[in-house]
C-alpha positions in Angstrom: 9.7 -18.6 4.1 13.4 -17.9 4.2 15.2 -14.9 2.8 16.3 -17.0 -0.2 12.7 -18.0 -0.8 11.6 -14.4 -0.7 14.1 -13.5 -3.5 12.7 -16.2 -5.7 9.2 -15.1 -4.8 10.0 -11.6 -6.1 11.3 -13.2 -9.3 8.1 -15.2 -9.7 6.1 -12.1 -9.2 7.9 -10.5 -12.0 6.7 -13.3 -14.2 3.1 -12.4 -13.4 0.6 -13.7 -10.9 -2.6 -15.3 -12.2 -5.6 -13.7 -10.5 -9.3 -14.2 -11.0 -11.9 -11.7 -10.0 -14.8 -12.9 -7.7 -18.0 -11.1 -8.7 -20.7 -10.2 -6.1 -24.0 -12.0 -6.8 -27.4 -10.4 -6.7 -29.0 -10.3 -3.3 -31.5 -13.1 -2.7 -33.9 -13.8 0.1 -33.4 -17.5 -0.3 -29.9 -19.0 -0.7 -29.5 -20.5 -4.1 -28.0 -24.0 -4.5 -24.4 -23.8 -5.3 -22.7 -25.5 -8.3 -19.6 -27.6 -7.7 -16.6 -25.2 -7.7 -18.7 -22.2 -6.7 -16.4 -19.9 -4.7 -17.5 -17.5 -1.9 -15.6 -15.7 0.9 -15.6 -17.4 4.2 -13.7 -14.7 6.1 -11.4 -11.8 5.6 -8.1 -12.2 7.6 -6.8 -9.3 9.6 -3.2 -8.1 10.0 -0.5 -9.3 9.9 -2.4 -11.2 7.2 -1.0 -13.6 4.6 -3.3 -16.5 5.8 -1.5 -19.8 5.6 -3.1 -23.1 6.8 -6.6 -23.5 8.0 -7.5 -26.2 10.6 -11.0 -27.4 11.0 -12.0 -29.3 14.2 -14.7 -32.0 14.4 -17.1 -29.3 15.8 -16.4 -27.2 12.7 -14.5 -24.5 14.6 -11.9 -23.0 12.2 -8.4 -21.8 13.0 -6.3 -19.7 10.7 -2.6 -18.7 11.1 -0.8 -15.7 9.6 2.4 -15.8 7.5 5.2 -13.4 6.6 5.1 -10.9 3.8 7.1 -11.3 0.6 9.6 -8.6 1.5 10.1 -10.0 5.0 9.7 -6.5 6.5 6.8 -7.2 8.9 8.3 -8.4 12.1 5.1 -8.2 14.2 4.1 -11.4 16.0 2.0 -14.0 14.2 -1.6 -14.5 15.1 -4.1 -17.4 15.2 -7.7 -16.4 14.4 -10.6 -18.6 15.7 -13.8 -18.6 13.6 -17.2 -20.2 13.8 -18.4 -22.5 11.0 -20.1 -19.5 9.5 -17.0 -17.4 9.4 -17.6 -15.2 12.5 -14.4 -14.2 14.3 -14.5 -15.6 17.8 -11.1 -15.0 19.3 -7.5 -13.9 18.4 -4.3 -15.4 19.8 -0.9 -13.7 19.6 2.1 -15.9 19.3 4.7 -15.5 22.0 8.4 -16.4 22.0 9.1 -15.5 18.4 12.5 -14.3 17.4 12.7 -10.4 17.8 13.3 -8.5 14.6 12.6 -11.5 12.3 9.8 -12.0 9.8 7.3 -14.4 11.2 5.0 -17.1 9.8 3.0 -19.9 11.3 0.9 -22.9 10.2 -1.9 -24.3 12.5 -1.0 -27.8 11.4 -2.5 -30.3 13.8 -4.6 -30.8 16.9 -4.9 -33.5 19.6 -7.9 -35.1 21.2 -7.8 -32.6 24.0 -8.4 -29.8 21.5 -4.9 -28.3 21.7 -3.4 -26.9 18.6 0.1 -27.8 17.2 1.5 -24.7 15.4 4.6 -24.8 13.1 6.6 -21.6 13.7 9.3 -20.3 11.4 11.4 -18.1 13.7 12.5 -19.9 15.7 11.8 -23.2 13.8 9.7 -25.1 16.3 6.3 -26.6 17.1 4.2 -24.7 19.6 1.2 -26.2 21.4 -1.6 -23.6 21.9 -4.4 -24.4 24.3 -7.3 -22.4 22.9 -9.3 -22.6 26.2 -6.6 -21.1 28.3 -4.3 -19.4 25.8 -1.3 -21.2 27.2 1.6 -21.8 24.7 4.2 -24.5 25.1 7.2 -25.4 22.9 6.8 -29.0 21.8 9.7 -29.5 19.4 12.5 -27.7 17.6 14.0 -28.1 14.1 17.7 -27.9 13.3 19.5 -26.3 10.4 21.1 -29.4 8.8 24.0 -29.1 6.3 23.7 -30.2 2.7 24.7 -33.8 2.2 27.4 -32.8 -0.3 29.0 -30.3 2.1 28.8 -32.8 5.0 30.0 -35.8 2.9 27.3 -38.0 4.3 23.9 -39.3 3.4 22.0 -39.1 6.7 21.0 -36.2 8.9 21.5 -33.8 6.0 19.6 -32.1 3.2 19.9 -33.3 -0.5 19.6 -29.7 -1.7 21.5 -27.5 -4.1 21.3 -24.6 -1.7 21.7 -24.7 2.0 18.4 -23.3 3.3 17.2 -22.7 6.9 14.5 -24.9 8.4 11.0 -24.1 7.4 8.4 -26.4 8.9 5.3 -26.4 6.7 2.7 -29.2 7.2 2.3 -32.0 9.7 0.6 -35.4 10.2 0.3 -37.7 13.1 1.5 -41.3 12.9 -0.4 -44.0 14.8 2.5 -44.3 17.3 1.9 -40.7 18.4 4.9 -39.3 16.6 4.5 -36.4 14.2 5.8 -36.0 10.7 6.6 -32.4 9.6 7.6 -31.4 6.1 10.4 -28.9 5.7 9.8 -26.7 2.6 13.2 -25.1 2.5 15.5 -28.0 3.6 13.5 -30.5 1.5 13.2 -33.2 4.1 10.6 -34.7 6.3 11.1 -34.6 10.1 9.8 -36.9 12.7 9.0 -35.5 16.2 8.9 -38.3 18.8 5.7 -39.0 20.8 5.0 -36.3 23.3 7.5 -34.0 21.7 11.2 -33.5 21.9 14.1 -33.3 19.4 13.0 -33.7 15.8 15.1 -36.0 13.6 15.3 -36.3 9.8 12.9 -39.1 8.8 12.9 -38.8 5.0 15.7 -37.4 2.9 15.3 -38.2 -0.8 16.9 -36.5 -3.8 13.5 -36.4 -5.6 12.3 -33.8 -3.0 14.9 -31.2 -3.9 13.3 -28.4 -5.9 16.2 -26.0 -5.0 14.0 -23.8 -2.9 10.4 -25.2 -3.0 10.1 -28.7 -1.6 7.8 -30.9 0.5 4.5 -29.3 1.4 1.2 -30.9 2.4 1.2 -34.3 4.1 -1.8 -36.5 5.1 -1.9 -40.0 6.6 -4.3 -42.4 4.8 -6.9 -44.5 6.7 -5.1 -47.8 6.2 -2.2 -46.2 8.2 0.1 -47.9 5.7 0.8 -44.8 3.6 0.7 -41.1 3.4 0.1 -38.6 0.6 2.5 -35.7 0.2 2.8 -32.8 -2.3 6.2 -31.4 -3.4 6.1 -27.9 -5.0 9.0 -28.7 -7.4 11.6 -31.4 -7.3 14.3 -33.7 -8.8 17.2 -31.2 -9.3 19.7 -33.6 -7.7 18.0 -36.9 -8.8 20.0 -39.3 -10.9 19.3 -39.1 -14.7 16.9 -39.2 -16.4 15.5 -36.2 -14.4 11.9 -35.1 -14.6 11.1 -31.5 -15.3 12.1 -30.0 -12.0 9.7 -27.1 -12.4 6.8 -29.5 -12.1 5.3 -30.3 -8.7 4.3 -33.8 -7.6 1.8 -35.8 -5.6 3.6 -38.7 -3.9 2.5 -41.7 -1.9 4.9 -42.5 1.0 4.6 -46.2 1.8 5.4 -47.2 5.4 6.8 -50.3 7.1 4.8 -52.0 9.9 6.7 -49.8 12.5 6.0 -46.6 10.5 9.4 -46.1 9.1 9.8 -44.9 5.5 9.7 -47.7 2.9 9.1 -46.3 -0.5 8.3 -43.1 -2.4 5.8 -43.6 -5.3 5.0 -40.7 -7.7 1.3 -40.5 -8.5 0.7 -37.2 -10.4 2.6 -34.3 -11.8 1.5 -30.7 -12.0 2.2 -28.2 -14.8 5.4 -26.1 -14.6 5.3 -23.4 -12.0 2.0 -24.4 -10.5 3.6 -25.4 -7.1 1.2 -27.9 -5.4 0.9 -26.9 -1.8 -1.7 -27.9 0.9 -4.4 -30.4 0.0 -7.4 -32.4 1.3 -8.7 -35.8 0.5 -12.3 -36.7 -0.1 -14.1 -39.3 2.0 -14.0 -41.8 -0.9 -10.2 -41.4 -1.0 -10.3 -41.1 -4.8 -10.3 -37.3 -5.0 -7.6 -35.0 -3.8 -8.2 -31.2 -3.8 -4.8 -29.4 -4.1 -4.1 -25.7 -3.7 -1.7 -24.5 -6.4 0.4 -21.7 -5.0 2.5 -20.9 -8.0 1.9 -18.1 -10.5 0.8 -20.5 -13.3 -1.5 -22.4 -11.0 -3.1 -20.1 -8.5 -6.3 -22.0 -7.9 -7.5 -25.4 -6.7 -7.2 -28.5 -8.8 -9.1 -31.7 -8.2 -7.0 -34.8 -8.9 -8.7 -38.1 -9.1 -7.8 -41.8 -9.3 -8.9 -43.6 -12.4 -8.1 -46.9 -14.0 -5.2 -45.4 -15.8 -3.8 -43.6 -12.7 -4.2 -40.1 -11.2 -5.3 -37.3 -13.4 -6.4 -33.6 -13.1 -10.2 -33.7 -13.7 -11.4 -30.3 -12.5 -10.1 -26.8 -11.8 -12.0 -24.2 -9.9 -13.8 -21.9 -12.4 -12.0 -18.8 -13.5 -15.1 -16.7 -13.1 -16.7 -17.8 -9.8 -19.4 -16.1 -7.8 -18.2 -14.1 -4.8 -19.6 -12.0 -2.0 -18.7 -8.6 -0.6 -18.7 -5.1 -1.9 -15.3 -5.2 -3.5 -13.8 -7.8 -5.9 -11.4 -10.3 -4.4 -9.1 -12.5 -6.6 -7.3 -15.9 -6.5 -3.9 -14.8 -5.2 -1.6 -17.6 -4.0 -3.9 -20.4 -2.9 -2.0 -22.3 -0.2 -4.1 -24.8 1.7 -7.3 -26.8 1.5 -9.4 -28.2 4.4 -13.0 -29.7 4.3 -15.8 -28.0 6.1 -18.8 -30.3 5.5 -19.2 -30.7 1.8 -17.2 -27.5 1.1 -13.5 -26.8 1.2 -11.8 -23.8 2.8 -9.0 -22.4 0.7 -6.6 -19.9 2.1 -5.7 -17.0 -0.2 -2.3 -15.9 1.0 -1.6 -13.1 -1.5 2.0 -13.8 -0.8 3.4 -12.4 -4.1 1.2 -9.3 -4.2 0.9 -8.5 -0.5 -2.5 -6.9 -1.2 -4.4 -6.9 2.2 -7.9 -7.0 0.6 -6.9 -10.4 -0.9 -6.2 -11.9 2.5 -9.2 -14.2 2.7 -10.3 -17.7 3.2 -12.5 -19.0 0.4 -15.5 -21.3 0.8 -15.6 -23.6 -2.3 -18.4 -26.0 -3.1 -17.0 -29.5 -3.4 -20.2 -31.5 -3.4 -18.8 -34.2 -1.3 -17.4 -34.6 2.3 -13.8 -35.0 3.2 -11.9 -37.8 4.7 -11.7 -37.8 8.5 -8.2 -36.9 9.6 -6.6 -39.3 12.1 -5.6 -38.2 15.6 -4.0 -40.9 17.8 -5.5 -41.3 21.2 -2.3 -40.5 23.0 -0.8 -37.9 20.6 0.6 -34.7 21.9 1.6 -33.4 25.3 1.5 -35.7 28.3 0.2 -33.0 30.6 -3.1 -31.1 30.5 -1.4 -27.9 29.5 
């Protein structure tokens, strides 16, 4: 998150952050069956905290990265925590090469078939490859600070934004050709990193993505490889009239050409004002999308489903779920969703409140398995680093 984004975050905090207490259930010798939407704690996240994106491997190993605090005062290096499928901490990795004196935040966004992790870093704005077996870290790509299109007087290699933000890589998805798409939350564009890494270039620049400060977030390639789904926290400030309510977030479908270029942006669903759709996961049936709502009026997970009349919100995680632990924990800036079997892991970033006891990953009963995420055979580094 950039300095500008932090200022807006403070303003949002003044509007009030919706939080929901998790109550500890009575002890039981036999685990009770869980109702859909039941919420428990998967793991508490240590300092520097602010858990961002979880990544779940095919073997059900879970990786969680840390993000910056709302004030931007914590300049300690980011960390990647490795957990077992049961939430046991197995190993901690400290990020190297981050900008000294800057606030730091990372997202463990992708993996390759060799098990290496692809981490989106904020300062400097780059992709770092982490080999969890050896601990080796390698820079894979970097992101530029592009000018606004109005200031540059051009329509390409620029940002259709009201304000000129710094790059903020947020989420990533592989394309079948081995290239990687990366959303930029602050510059409101989507980057393409070429196969095997290198210089990232602007791949999608659309006025509907401009939410002033909160733009493209989660992105997932669908099984047909002809389209992706993408969330946008807010958007449409610079769109041609008539404009939608810019405070509403969106779920879009990005349609691709046969060579994986951008073809069309199709709106599927709109959130309420200030809910800020963020990371999401798709069910195996492809008809349900579980979206983390990071904004102060959302602050939970919403199930959006495809019906005959289009995409609709059909279920929101209960406001009085069951929890575990000796102290209450609350919904506090839900930012990402990943499937672990028939449950979803939801990161609780506590970005606006910065309350360390709220830095957790929730384990939520979904009652269905998730879609298998695509990883191309030759994606990632050429070497065995």
